[in-house]
C-alpha positions in Angstrom: -5.1 14.7 19.9 -4.0 17.5 22.2 -3.4 15.8 25.6 -4.2 17.5 28.9 -1.1 18.3 31.0 -2.0 17.7 34.7 1.6 18.4 35.9 1.0 22.1 35.2 -0.3 24.6 37.8 -3.1 25.2 35.3 -4.1 21.9 33.6 -4.5 22.6 29.8 -4.3 21.3 26.3 -3.3 24.6 24.7 0.4 24.3 25.3 0.3 27.1 27.9 3.9 26.5 28.9 5.1 27.8 25.5 3.5 31.2 26.1 5.2 32.5 29.2 3.4 35.9 29.2 0.0 34.3 29.0 0.9 31.7 31.6 2.0 34.4 34.0 -1.2 36.4 33.4 -3.4 33.4 34.1 -1.3 32.4 37.2 -1.9 35.9 38.4 -5.7 35.5 38.0 -5.8 32.0 39.5 -5.5 33.0 43.2 -8.3 35.6 42.7 -10.4 32.8 41.3 -9.7 30.6 44.3 -10.5 33.4 46.7 -13.8 34.0 44.9 -14.5 30.2 45.0 -13.9 30.1 48.7 -16.0 33.2 49.4 -18.8 32.7 46.9 -18.8 29.0 46.1 -20.7 26.2 48.0 -20.9 27.3 51.6 -20.0 24.8 54.3 -18.5 22.1 52.2 -15.0 23.3 51.2 -13.4 20.6 53.4 -15.6 17.8 52.2 -14.4 15.1 49.9 -16.7 15.0 46.9 -16.9 12.2 44.2 -16.3 14.4 41.2 -15.4 13.8 37.6 -12.4 15.6 36.1 -11.8 15.9 32.4 -8.8 13.9 31.3 -9.4 14.2 27.5 -11.5 16.3 25.2 -12.7 13.2 23.4 -16.5 12.8 24.1 -16.0 9.1 24.8 -14.3 8.2 28.1 -13.0 11.6 28.8 -13.2 11.7 32.6 -11.7 10.5 35.8 -13.9 10.0 38.9 -12.7 10.2 42.5 -13.1 12.0 45.8 -11.6 15.4 45.9 -12.0 18.6 48.0 -13.6 21.3 45.8 -10.9 24.0 46.3 -8.4 21.3 45.0 -10.4 20.5 41.9 -8.2 20.6 38.8 -9.9 23.4 36.9 -8.2 24.1 33.6 -8.3 25.1 29.9 -9.6 22.5 27.5 -10.4 23.1 23.9 -11.8 20.5 21.4 -9.1 19.4 18.9 -8.5 21.7 16.0 -10.1 20.7 12.7 -7.6 21.2 9.9 -8.7 23.4 7.0 -12.0 24.3 8.8 -13.9 27.0 6.9 -16.6 29.5 8.0 -19.9 27.7 7.9 -22.4 30.6 7.4 -23.0 34.2 6.5 -21.2 36.5 4.1 -17.8 34.9 4.7 -19.1 31.4 4.0 -16.3 29.1 2.8 -13.4 31.3 3.8 -10.8 30.0 6.4 -11.8 30.4 10.0 -10.0 33.0 12.2 -7.3 31.9 14.7 -7.0 35.5 15.9 -9.7 38.1 16.5 -10.2 40.4 13.4 -10.1 44.0 14.5 -13.5 44.9 13.2 -15.1 42.1 15.2 -13.1 42.6 18.4 -15.7 44.5 20.5 -18.6 42.2 19.5 -16.7 39.0 20.2 -15.4 40.4 23.5 -18.9 41.3 24.6 -20.3 37.9 23.7 -17.5 36.1 25.6 -17.9 38.4 28.6 -21.7 37.8 28.7 -21.3 34.0 28.4 -18.5 34.1 31.0 -20.6 36.1 33.4 -23.3 33.5 33.6 -20.9 30.8 34.8 -19.9 32.2 38.2 -23.4 33.7 38.6 -25.0 30.3 38.8 -22.4 29.1 41.4 -23.3 32.2 43.5 -27.1 31.6 43.0 -26.7 28.0 44.3 -24.1 28.5 47.0 -26.4 27.7 50.0 -28.3 24.8 48.4 -25.9 22.1 49.8 -27.2 22.8 53.3 -30.7 21.5 52.4 -29.7 18.7 50.0 -32.3 15.8 49.6 -29.6 13.2 49.4 -25.8 12.7 49.1 -26.4 11.7 45.4 -28.0 15.1 44.8 -25.4 17.0 46.8 -22.7 15.5 44.7 -24.6 16.4 41.5 -24.9 20.0 42.7 -21.2 20.2 43.3 -20.4 18.6 39.9 -22.5 21.3 38.2 -20.8 24.0 40.3 -17.2 22.9 39.6 -18.0 22.7 35.9 -19.5 26.2 35.9 -16.2 27.2 37.5 -14.3 25.5 34.7 -16.5 27.2 32.1 -15.5 30.5 33.6 -11.9 29.5 33.1 -12.7 28.7 29.5 -13.9 32.2 28.8 -11.2 33.9 30.9 -8.6 32.1 28.8 -10.0 33.5 25.6 -10.1 37.0 27.1 -6.5 36.8 28.3 -5.2 35.1 25.1 -6.9 37.2 22.5 -8.0 40.6 23.9 -4.9 42.1 25.6 -5.3 44.5 28.5 -9.0 45.0 27.7 -9.5 41.2 28.1 -7.5 41.0 31.4 -9.6 43.8 32.9 -12.8 42.1 31.8 -11.6 38.8 33.3 -11.1 40.6 36.7 -14.6 42.1 36.5 -16.1 38.6 36.1 -15.1 38.0 39.7 -16.3 41.4 41.0 -19.9 41.3 39.9 -22.1 39.1 42.1 -25.5 37.5 41.6 -28.3 39.6 43.2 -25.8 42.4 44.2 -27.7 45.7 44.2 -24.7 47.8 43.2 -22.9 45.3 41.0 -25.2 42.6 39.7 -24.7 39.9 37.1 -25.3 41.0 33.5 -28.5 39.0 32.7 -31.5 39.3 35.0 -32.2 35.5 35.2 -28.8 35.1 36.8 -29.7 37.5 39.7 -32.8 35.4 40.7 -32.2 33.6 44.0 -32.1 29.8 43.8 -32.7 28.8 47.4 -34.7 25.6 47.1 -34.1 22.4 45.2 -37.2 22.6 43.1 -35.9 25.9 41.7 -32.4 24.3 41.2 -33.8 21.4 39.1 -35.9 23.9 37.1 -32.8 26.1 36.6 -30.7 23.2 35.4 -33.4 22.0 33.1 -34.5 25.3 31.6 -31.7 27.8 32.1 -28.8 25.5 31.5 -30.6 24.5 28.3 -30.6 28.1 27.2 -26.8 27.9 27.9 -26.6 24.8 25.7 -28.2 26.7 22.8 -26.0 29.8 23.3 -22.9 27.5 23.3 -24.2 25.7 20.2 -24.4 29.1 18.4 -20.9 30.1 19.5 -19.5 26.7 18.6 -20.4 27.6 15.0 -18.3 30.8 15.2 -15.7 31.7 12.6 -13.4 32.6 15.6 -12.0 29.1 15.9 -10.7 29.2 19.6 -14.2 30.2 20.7 -15.8 27.5 18.6 -13.4 24.8 20.0 -13.9 26.0 23.6 -17.7 25.8 23.3 -17.6 22.4 21.7 -16.0 21.0 24.8 -18.2 23.0 27.2 -21.2 21.4 25.6 -19.9 17.9 26.6 -20.0 19.0 30.2 -23.2 21.0 29.9 -25.2 17.8 29.0 -24.8 16.6 32.6 -26.4 19.7 34.0 -29.5 19.2 32.0 -29.6 15.5 33.0 -29.6 16.7 36.7 -32.6 19.0 36.0 -34.6 16.5 33.9 -34.2 13.6 36.3 -34.6 15.8 39.4 -38.0 17.1 38.2 -38.9 13.5 37.1 -38.2 12.2 40.6 -40.3 14.9 42.2 -43.2 14.0 39.9 -42.7 10.3 40.6 -42.9 11.0 44.4 -46.1 13.1 43.9 -47.6 10.3 41.9 -46.8 7.7 44.6 -48.5 9.9 47.2 -51.5 10.4 44.9 -51.8 6.6 44.5 -51.4 6.0 48.3 -54.1 8.7 49.2 -56.4 8.0 46.2 -56.6 11.8 45.4 -54.9 14.5 43.4 -56.0 17.2 45.9 -53.0 19.6 46.3 -53.6 20.0 50.1 -53.6 16.3 50.7 -50.4 15.8 48.6 -48.7 18.6 50.6 -49.8 17.2 53.9 -48.0 14.0 52.9 -44.8 16.1 52.2 -44.8 15.9 48.4 -45.2 18.7 45.8 -48.5 18.6 43.9 -48.5 18.7 40.1 -50.2 22.1 40.0 -47.4 23.6 42.0 -44.8 22.0 39.7 -46.7 23.5 36.7 -46.4 27.0 38.2 -42.7 26.6 38.7 -42.4 25.4 35.0 -44.3 28.5 34.0 -42.0 30.8 36.0 -38.6 29.3 34.9 -39.4 28.6 31.3 -40.8 32.1 30.7 -37.8 33.7 32.5 -35.5 32.0 30.0 -37.3 33.1 26.8 -36.0 36.7 27.0 -32.4 35.4 27.3 -32.5 34.7 23.5 -33.1 38.4 22.8 -35.8 40.2 20.8 -37.6 38.4 18.0 -36.3 40.9 15.4 -32.7 41.9 15.9 -30.3 43.8 13.7 -27.5 42.6 16.1 -28.4 39.0 15.4 -28.4 39.7 11.7 -24.9 41.3 11.8 -23.5 38.4 14.0 -24.7 35.9 11.4 -23.6 38.0 8.4 -20.1 38.4 9.8 -19.6 34.8 10.9 -19.3 35.7 14.6 -22.3 33.7 15.9 -24.4 31.1 14.0 -27.4 28.9 14.3 -27.3 25.8 16.4 -26.3 22.7 14.3 -25.7 24.9 11.2 -24.7 21.8 9.1 -28.4 20.6 9.1 -29.5 23.6 7.0 -29.2 23.7 3.2 -28.9 27.5 2.8 -26.0 28.8 4.9 -26.1 32.4 3.6 -29.8 33.2 3.9 -29.4 36.5 2.1 -32.9 36.4 0.6 -34.8 34.0 3.0 -37.8 35.2 4.9 -39.0 34.2 8.4 -42.8 34.4 9.2 -42.8 36.0 12.6 -45.9 36.2 14.9 -46.5 39.7 16.2 -49.4 41.3 18.1 -52.2 42.4 15.8 -53.4 45.1 18.2 -56.3 43.1 19.5 -54.4 40.5 21.5 -54.2 38.0 18.7 -51.2 37.2 16.4 -50.6 38.5 12.9 -47.8 37.3 10.6 -45.0 39.6 9.6 -42.4 38.5 7.0 -39.0 39.5 8.2 -35.5 38.8 6.7 -34.3 35.5 8.1 -31.1 37.0 9.4 -33.0 39.5 11.5 -35.0 36.6 13.0 -32.0 34.5 14.2 -32.9 35.0 17.8 -36.3 33.5 17.1 -34.9 30.6 15.1 -32.7 29.7 18.2 -35.6 30.2 20.6 -37.9 27.9 18.6 -35.2 25.2 18.6 -34.9 25.7 22.4 -38.7 25.3 22.9 -38.7 22.1 20.9 -35.8 20.8 23.0 -37.6 21.7 26.3 -40.5 19.5 25.2 -38.3 16.3 25.4 -38.4 16.3 29.2 -42.1 17.2 29.4 -43.0 14.3 27.2 -41.1 11.9 29.6 -42.7 13.5 32.7 -46.2 13.3 31.2 -45.6 9.7 30.3 -45.0 9.0 34.0 -48.3 10.8 35.0 -50.3 8.9 32.3 -48.8 5.6 33.3 -49.7 6.2 36.9 -53.4 6.6 35.8 -53.8 10.4 36.3 -55.3 12.9 33.8 -52.9 15.7 34.1 -50.5 17.2 31.6 -47.5 19.5 32.4 -47.3 22.0 29.6 -45.0 24.8 28.5 -46.6 28.2 28.7 -47.0 30.3 25.5 -43.8 32.1 24.4 -45.9 35.3 24.7 -46.4 34.8 28.4 -44.5 37.0 30.9 -42.2 38.5 28.2 -40.2 41.7 29.0 -38.6 42.2 25.6 -39.7 41.8 22.0 -43.1 42.5 20.4 -45.0 40.7 23.2 -43.3 42.6 26.0 -45.4 43.7 29.0 -48.6 42.3 27.6 -50.7 40.6 30.2 -51.3 37.1 28.9 -52.6 33.8 30.3 -50.0 31.0 30.0 -52.1 29.8 27.0 -51.2 33.1 25.2 -54.6 34.7 25.5 -54.6 38.4 26.3 -56.4 39.4 29.5 -56.7 42.7 31.3 -54.0 43.8 33.8 -56.6 43.6 36.6 -57.5 40.0 35.7 -53.9 39.1 35.4 -53.2 40.4 38.9 -56.2 38.7 40.3 -55.3 35.3 38.7 -51.5 35.5 39.0 -51.6 32.8 41.7 -53.0 30.3 39.1 -50.0 31.0 36.7 -46.9 31.5 38.9 -45.6 30.3 42.3 -47.4 32.1 45.1 -45.7 33.2 48.4 -47.5 30.2 50.0 -46.1 27.8 47.3 -42.6 29.1 47.9 -43.0 28.9 51.7 -44.2 25.3 51.5 -41.4 24.3 49.2 -38.9 25.9 51.6 -40.5 24.2 54.6 -39.6 20.8 53.0 -35.9 21.7 52.5 -34.2 19.7 55.2 -30.9 18.1 54.6 -30.6 14.4 54.2 -27.0 13.3 54.4 -27.1 9.6 55.3 -25.9 7.4 52.4 -28.8 5.9 50.6 -31.5 8.0 52.3 -33.6 10.5 50.4 -35.9 13.4 51.4 -39.7 12.6 51.4 -40.5 15.0 48.6 -38.4 13.3 45.9 -38.1 9.7 44.7 -34.6 8.0 44.9 -32.6 8.0 41.7 -32.9 5.0 39.3 -29.1 4.4 39.4 -25.9 5.8 40.9 -23.1 7.7 39.3 -20.4 6.0 37.3 -21.7 2.5 38.1 -21.6 3.2 41.9 -24.6 2.1 44.0 -27.3 4.6 44.9 -26.3 4.4 48.6 -22.6 5.1 47.9 -21.1 7.8 50.0 -20.8 10.4 47.3 -19.8 13.2 49.7 -17.8 12.7 52.9 -19.5 15.4 54.9 -17.2 17.0 57.6 
């Protein structure tokens, strides 16, 4: 197993010390990264000691060290999963051939763009969340926010390493630009629109870590299948870290629902106004936030029919998540039955080549995975004795690319007129009043063991620590 060298300026398990040119290039980039972190990272907490986990091994079992550290001193680094001897390409036209350790010339531009797009999302989410610490509901949540942030920073390092190591001057220039774009910047925004949405309240943060980080999980799973072995191994380790981000989202939303249910039981009503007066978020409001964040993530997978997706698969650049579970890894003749509009607001079936439907294959796997948390949340609601079910909106709702783009749909997937959609939009998506109410509840709680009134306490602490442990020493 490739051990991580923590004596180096840049901790790594890629033997960086044996490649002086690459080491110098990354050491040149490092101060720029730290400047970006100080300017665009979590505001107001750079001097705080935070109880963070740091990777000490790329083994999925027992791979981390926990301890208090100031975030600018966090040991970011370059960690790839161990190389699998004699690994072969697992899908497409090159199936069964040896994987690539270097970038083939004909796939250079495509691989670089995929790495840059993935890399751009990592600092974007840190920028989106930079002010959240100032309204944290508890020290436990504050620590989890910062753990997510430092790991997004490390995921940026992961992509920058690939750009520097395999793409020459081109790659170095792209790595610089990753620090020059900024989330929501009018002149130089992040590449994907979801990563320019402001995340200025904790309900949005939990939705983002549940839905948007789950999109990230599926993109990483597709890239972990890549024939470009360094990319595959990088993404395998990133997935180990990504699991925590989705845990933060799922348990965060679960605790908000739990608190709403407590208030509903205390007051004997599910009336939204009564719930809000008691300082909790009503289930209808939570549903509207689910509708917003889930639908905003669906376009991240791309159009239902895509010649790019077909060529990525054919060439071995980007596969399906968990490719090993499929029987046919070449899918040269397979057909996918795709739902498309029939012209009357209903769905018709179009048979398309499976390779052209790869985006949709991944999107369907994502939707199924999103249901896991909803099932748990709905179990809480049912157990508390209330007849309410949180649902995912139709994948046709609020789309801006693909065959369902710009069609005015109810969350059920039923076509309605543009006028009716505008009139009823407040039923489907968070209103200005919803957002204002959520924001009005965002007041920092930084006393160990105390929790804001709109969220239930966590079931357990981090790394066997008690819930009332001082996870962040706030200065």
